[in-house]
C-alpha positions in Angstrom: -45.9 -2.6 45.5 -44.3 0.7 46.7 -45.4 3.8 44.8 -42.0 5.3 44.1 -43.7 8.4 42.5 -45.5 9.1 45.8 -42.2 8.6 47.6 -40.5 11.1 45.4 -43.3 13.5 46.1 -42.9 13.1 49.8 -39.1 13.7 49.5 -39.7 16.9 47.7 -41.9 18.4 50.4 -40.6 20.7 53.1 -40.4 18.8 56.4 -40.5 20.8 59.6 -40.8 18.6 62.7 -39.0 17.4 65.7 -40.1 13.9 66.7 -38.0 11.1 68.2 -38.6 8.0 66.1 -37.5 4.9 68.0 -37.0 1.8 65.8 -37.3 -1.4 67.8 -37.5 -5.1 67.1 -35.7 -8.3 67.7 -32.2 -9.1 66.4 -32.3 -10.3 62.8 -35.4 -8.4 61.8 -33.4 -6.0 59.7 -33.4 -2.7 61.6 -29.9 -1.8 60.7 -30.4 -2.3 56.9 -33.7 -0.3 57.0 -32.2 2.6 59.0 -29.0 2.8 56.9 -31.1 2.6 53.7 -33.3 5.4 54.9 -30.4 7.5 56.0 -28.9 7.4 52.5 -32.3 8.0 50.9 -32.8 11.1 53.1 -29.3 12.4 52.9 -30.5 15.6 51.1 -33.2 16.2 53.7 -31.7 18.5 56.2 -34.4 17.9 58.8 -33.5 14.3 59.5 -30.8 13.1 61.9 -29.6 9.5 62.3 -27.2 9.5 65.2 -24.8 6.6 65.7 -25.2 4.7 69.0 -22.5 4.4 71.6 -21.9 0.6 72.2 -19.5 -1.3 74.4 -18.4 -3.6 71.6 -15.6 -3.4 69.0 -16.1 -1.4 65.8 -15.3 -4.6 63.8 -18.1 -6.6 65.4 -20.3 -6.2 62.3 -23.6 -4.6 61.6 -24.2 -0.9 62.1 -21.7 1.9 62.3 -21.3 2.9 65.9 -19.1 4.6 68.4 -17.2 1.9 70.2 -16.6 2.8 73.9 -15.0 1.0 76.8 -17.4 -0.1 79.6 -15.7 2.2 82.1 -16.1 5.2 79.9 -19.7 4.3 79.1 -20.5 4.0 82.8 -18.9 7.4 83.5 -20.9 9.1 80.7 -24.1 7.5 82.1 -23.4 8.7 85.6 -22.7 12.2 84.3 -26.0 12.3 82.3 -24.3 12.1 78.9 -27.0 9.9 77.4 -30.5 10.8 76.4 -31.3 7.1 76.4 -29.4 4.1 77.5 -29.9 0.4 78.0 -28.2 -3.0 78.3 -28.8 -6.1 76.2 -27.0 -9.2 75.0 -23.9 -8.4 77.2 -23.4 -4.9 75.8 -24.4 -1.4 76.9 -26.0 1.0 74.4 -26.4 4.8 74.6 -27.8 7.7 72.5 -25.9 10.9 73.2 -27.6 13.9 74.7 -27.0 15.8 71.5 -30.3 14.6 70.1 -32.0 17.1 72.4 -30.4 19.9 70.4 -31.6 18.4 67.2 -35.1 17.8 68.4 -35.3 21.4 69.8 -34.2 22.7 66.4 -37.1 20.9 64.8 -35.2 17.9 63.3 -36.6 14.4 63.2 -34.2 12.0 65.0 -34.3 8.3 64.0 -32.6 5.9 66.4 -32.2 2.2 66.7 -33.5 1.4 70.2 -34.7 -1.4 72.5 -38.2 -2.6 73.1 -37.5 -2.3 76.8 -37.1 1.5 76.7 -40.2 2.4 74.6 -42.3 3.4 77.6 -39.5 5.3 79.2 -38.8 7.2 75.9 -42.5 7.9 75.5 -42.5 9.6 78.9 -39.4 11.7 78.2 -40.1 13.0 74.7 -43.1 15.2 73.9 -43.1 14.1 70.2 -42.5 10.4 70.0 -43.2 7.5 67.7 -42.3 3.8 68.3 -41.9 1.7 65.1 -41.8 -2.1 65.8 -40.1 -3.9 62.9 -41.3 -7.5 62.4 -40.7 -10.3 60.0 -41.7 -14.0 59.7 -39.8 -16.3 62.1 -38.2 -18.3 59.3 -36.9 -15.2 57.6 -35.4 -13.9 60.9 -33.8 -17.3 61.4 -32.1 -17.1 58.0 -30.8 -13.6 58.7 -29.4 -14.6 62.1 -27.7 -17.6 60.5 -26.2 -15.6 57.6 -24.6 -12.9 59.8 -22.8 -15.5 61.8 -22.6 -13.7 65.1 -24.4 -16.2 67.3 -24.3 -19.8 68.1 -27.4 -21.9 67.2 -28.4 -21.8 70.9 -28.1 -18.0 71.0 -30.1 -17.7 67.8 -32.8 -19.9 69.2 -33.0 -17.8 72.4 -33.4 -14.7 70.2 -36.2 -16.4 68.1 -38.0 -17.2 71.3 -38.3 -13.5 72.1 -40.1 -12.4 69.0 -43.4 -11.3 70.5 -44.4 -7.7 69.9 -45.7 -5.8 72.9 -46.9 -2.4 71.8 -49.4 0.4 72.6 -52.3 1.0 70.3 -50.6 4.2 68.9 -47.3 2.4 68.1 -46.6 1.4 64.5 -45.7 -2.1 63.2 -43.5 -2.3 60.1 -43.4 -5.7 58.4 -39.9 -6.2 56.8 -40.4 -9.1 54.5 -40.1 -7.5 51.0 -36.9 -7.4 48.9 -34.5 -4.9 50.6 -34.9 -2.1 48.1 -38.7 -2.1 48.4 -38.6 -2.4 52.2 -36.2 0.6 52.4 -38.5 2.7 50.1 -41.6 1.8 52.2 -39.7 2.5 55.5 -38.4 5.8 54.2 -42.0 6.8 53.2 -43.1 5.8 56.7 -40.5 8.1 58.3 -41.7 11.0 56.1 -45.3 10.4 57.0 -44.4 10.4 60.7 -42.8 13.8 60.3 -46.1 15.3 59.1 -47.7 14.9 62.5 -46.6 15.6 66.1 -46.9 13.4 69.1 -48.1 9.8 69.4 
């Protein structure tokens, strides 16, 4: 059970930090819901930033709010160094704009939805960095994939077969198998705790 009184206490504290917090995990594990829930929960905390990703897919695709961008424009920005982080997965290109450097340098905590494939690269690039691996039971992920209706059964099966968590000892695993409200409260409390310490 999440201690909501403790969470309120954490929210009332002054936060002064500048880590990049990279949220990773397989499709269907619930990253979008957790990040959006925490963003709303922390809307009065001026030291948190939740930048939208640039993605080469339509805005009506579903899921998170994002900046839809044409592949040619994405490639141009990538060549010009417009992204602090970028990767490709599932037929799309994803990017986090360079503006996060200004936020980090100003002492803000930046929370981004990332890819497991860029964790080591991000760890090398950012002095204060945390990787949070979101997990959930396989059957729960299967139900989430099915309910969102984006993939065929074969595509969902391929995603389920990539569920293994590869992490460093100082990475964090967050198990997302509680009712959504409780999971968001626990996830928000985790973000606040990460902002009380620097580095991995």
